C-alpha positions as CSV (number, residue, x, y, z in Angstrom):
1,X,91.5,146.1,111.8
2,X,91.3,146.8,108.0
3,X,93.2,150.1,107.3
4,X,93.1,149.9,103.5
5,X,90.3,148.6,101.4
6,X,91.8,147.8,98.0
7,X,89.6,147.5,94.9
8,X,89.9,146.0,91.5
9,X,87.8,148.0,88.9
10,X,86.6,145.9,86.0
11,X,83.9,143.5,87.2
12,X,84.2,144.8,90.8
13,X,83.3,148.5,91.0
14,X,82.6,148.9,87.3
15,X,80.5,146.8,84.8
16,X,82.8,144.8,82.6
17,X,80.6,145.7,79.6
18,X,81.5,149.4,80.1
19,X,85.1,148.6,79.6
20,X,84.7,146.3,76.7
21,X,81.8,147.9,74.9
22,X,82.5,151.6,75.5
23,X,86.2,152.3,76.5
24,X,87.9,149.7,74.3
25,X,86.0,150.5,71.1
26,X,86.5,154.3,71.7
27,X,90.3,153.8,72.0
28,X,90.4,151.6,69.0
29,X,88.5,154.1,66.9
30,X,90.6,157.1,68.0
31,X,94.0,155.4,68.3
32,X,95.5,156.0,64.8
33,X,94.5,159.7,64.7
34,X,95.7,160.3,68.3
35,X,99.1,158.8,67.8
36,X,99.7,160.5,64.4
37,X,98.8,163.9,66.0
38,X,100.8,163.4,69.2
39,X,103.8,161.3,68.0
40,X,106.2,163.9,69.3
41,X,104.7,163.8,72.8
42,X,107.2,162.2,75.3
43,X,104.6,159.7,76.6
44,X,103.7,158.6,73.1
45,X,107.4,158.4,72.0
46,X,108.1,156.1,75.0
47,X,105.0,154.0,74.4
48,X,105.9,153.4,70.8
49,X,109.5,152.5,71.7
50,X,108.2,150.1,74.4
51,X,105.9,148.4,72.0
52,X,108.7,148.0,69.4
53,X,110.9,146.5,72.1
54,X,108.2,144.0,73.1
55,X,107.6,143.0,69.4
56,X,111.3,142.6,68.8
57,X,111.7,140.4,71.9
58,X,108.7,138.3,71.1
59,X,108.7,138.2,67.3
60,X,112.1,139.5,66.2
61,X,110.4,142.1,64.0
62,X,111.1,145.8,63.6
63,X,107.9,147.8,63.2
64,X,107.2,151.1,61.4
65,X,104.8,153.6,62.9
66,X,101.7,152.3,61.2
67,X,102.7,148.7,62.1
68,X,102.9,149.8,65.7
69,X,99.4,151.3,65.5
70,X,98.2,148.0,64.0
71,X,99.9,146.1,66.8
72,X,98.2,148.3,69.5
73,X,94.8,147.6,67.9
74,X,95.5,143.9,67.9
75,X,96.4,144.2,71.6
76,X,93.1,146.0,72.3
77,X,91.3,143.1,70.7
78,X,93.2,140.6,72.8
79,X,92.8,142.7,76.0
80,X,96.5,142.5,76.4
81,X,97.7,144.2,79.6
82,X,100.7,146.0,78.1
83,X,101.9,149.2,79.8
84,X,102.4,151.1,76.5
85,X,98.9,150.4,75.3
86,X,97.4,151.3,78.7
87,X,99.3,154.6,78.7
88,X,97.9,155.5,75.2
89,X,94.4,154.3,76.1
90,X,94.4,156.5,79.2
91,X,95.3,159.5,77.1
92,X,92.6,158.8,74.6
93,X,90.0,158.2,77.2
94,X,91.0,161.5,78.8
95,X,89.7,163.2,75.7
96,X,86.5,161.3,75.7
97,X,85.7,162.0,79.3
98,X,86.5,165.6,78.9
99,X,84.2,166.0,76.0
100,X,81.4,164.3,77.9
101,X,81.2,161.4,75.4
102,X,80.8,158.9,78.3
103,X,81.0,158.7,82.0
104,X,82.8,156.1,84.1
105,X,80.3,153.4,85.2
106,X,80.1,152.6,88.9
107,X,77.7,150.1,90.5
108,X,75.3,152.0,92.8
109,X,76.6,150.2,95.9
110,X,80.2,151.6,95.4
111,X,79.8,155.2,96.6
112,X,77.8,154.3,99.8
113,X,80.5,151.7,100.6
114,X,83.3,154.2,100.0
115,X,81.5,156.6,102.4
116,X,81.1,153.9,105.0
117,X,84.8,153.1,104.8
118,X,85.9,156.7,105.2
119,X,83.5,157.1,108.2
120,X,85.6,154.4,110.0
121,X,88.8,156.4,109.3
122,X,90.1,153.6,106.9
123,X,91.5,154.3,103.5
124,X,90.5,153.4,99.9
125,X,92.9,152.1,97.3
126,X,92.6,151.0,93.7
127,X,94.6,148.3,91.9
128,X,93.8,147.8,88.3
129,X,95.6,146.7,85.1
130,X,94.5,150.0,83.6
131,X,96.9,152.9,84.1
132,X,96.6,155.1,87.2
133,X,95.6,157.9,84.8
134,X,92.8,155.7,83.4
135,X,91.7,154.8,87.0
136,X,91.5,158.4,88.0
137,X,89.3,159.2,84.9
138,X,86.8,156.4,85.7
139,X,86.3,157.7,89.3
140,X,86.8,161.4,88.4
141,X,84.2,161.4,85.6
142,X,81.9,158.8,87.1
143,X,78.1,158.3,87.0
144,X,78.3,159.1,90.7
145,X,80.3,162.3,90.4
146,X,84.0,162.9,91.2
147,X,85.0,160.2,93.8
148,X,88.8,160.8,93.5
149,X,89.0,162.8,96.7
150,X,87.8,159.6,98.5
151,X,90.7,157.5,97.2
152,X,94.1,157.6,98.8
153,X,96.1,155.1,96.7
154,X,96.2,154.0,93.1
155,X,98.3,151.1,91.7
156,X,98.6,149.7,88.2
157,X,100.8,146.9,86.8
158,X,103.9,149.0,87.5
159,X,103.9,147.3,90.9
160,X,103.6,143.9,89.1
161,X,101.0,141.6,87.6
162,X,97.7,141.2,89.4
163,X,98.1,137.4,89.6
164,X,101.5,137.7,91.3
165,X,101.9,137.5,95.1
166,X,104.8,139.9,95.0
167,X,102.6,142.6,93.6
168,X,100.5,142.6,96.8
169,X,103.5,142.6,99.0
170,X,104.8,145.6,97.1
171,X,101.5,147.4,97.6
172,X,101.8,146.9,101.4
173,X,105.4,148.1,101.3
174,X,104.4,151.3,99.4
175,X,101.5,152.1,101.7
176,X,103.6,151.5,104.8
177,X,100.9,149.1,106.2
178,X,101.1,145.6,107.4
179,X,99.8,143.3,104.7
180,X,97.2,141.9,107.2
181,X,95.7,145.5,107.4
182,X,94.7,145.4,103.7
183,X,91.6,143.8,102.3
184,X,91.3,143.2,98.5
185,X,88.1,143.0,96.5
186,X,88.1,141.5,93.0
187,X,86.0,139.3,90.7
188,X,89.0,137.2,89.6
189,X,89.9,134.1,91.7
190,X,93.5,134.1,90.5
191,X,94.0,137.7,91.7
192,X,92.4,136.8,95.1
193,X,94.6,133.8,95.4
194,X,97.8,135.9,94.9
195,X,96.6,138.5,97.4
196,X,95.7,135.9,100.0
197,X,99.0,134.1,99.6
198,X,100.7,137.5,100.3
199,X,98.6,137.8,103.5
200,X,95.7,140.1,102.6
201,X,92.1,139.4,103.4
202,X,90.1,138.9,100.2
203,X,86.5,138.9,99.0
204,X,85.2,138.0,95.6
205,X,82.6,140.2,93.9
206,X,79.9,138.1,92.3
207,X,78.5,140.5,89.8
208,X,76.1,139.3,87.2
209,X,77.8,136.6,85.1
210,X,80.7,136.0,87.6
211,X,81.2,132.5,88.7
212,X,81.7,131.7,92.4
213,X,85.0,130.2,93.6
214,X,86.7,128.9,96.7
215,X,86.8,132.5,98.1
216,X,84.1,134.2,100.1
217,X,81.8,136.0,97.7
218,X,79.3,138.8,97.9
219,X,76.9,140.1,95.2
220,X,77.0,143.7,96.5
221,X,79.2,145.8,98.8
222,X,76.1,146.2,100.9
223,X,76.7,142.7,102.1
224,X,80.0,143.9,103.6
225,X,78.6,147.1,105.2
226,X,77.8,145.6,108.6
227,X,81.2,144.0,108.9
228,X,83.2,147.2,109.1
């Protein structure tokens, strides 16, 4: 029996275009002003320090504040999954959501599937490269309303990379569940491969533009409704 349904976000519950054409440009546009106005905030201080450490380890360069800002912008363009960038993006998006400048996109089959899962007394979890803060914003300020009360667990790359088997083992450990009791949904075959190697059940979401793979695929969560 599946006790935890674990979901990727981008390309799975949420249109990839929302992330790349709305969220990323907004964070890029606001990043310099936000950092300059909040540079004494503990989370920003840590993010800047972490970015400087990474650049020193990778390039042996010491960066000034404006150079760090430029580096963050280059990482946005590269879609680099760096924890410091994800922290700052989440804080910036918090402002945008709160102002009503956008809402978190969800495919129309997501909320009904969540409701069906909860009706079976199973739990819902999210595992995304975006920070837990950013995850809660997407589901809290979504086009379908506030879905955060439906979600029991949130995981980001603090548990490890999404293409690493150990990350999924860590998630099972943190939830106190047997790994076979968790089912993971993602559009990325490499993520599904890591989860399956760890022992999870997996299903690929074949949203528009997603290529099928060796893993069982569905085009909508409605295809999974009768299974649970």
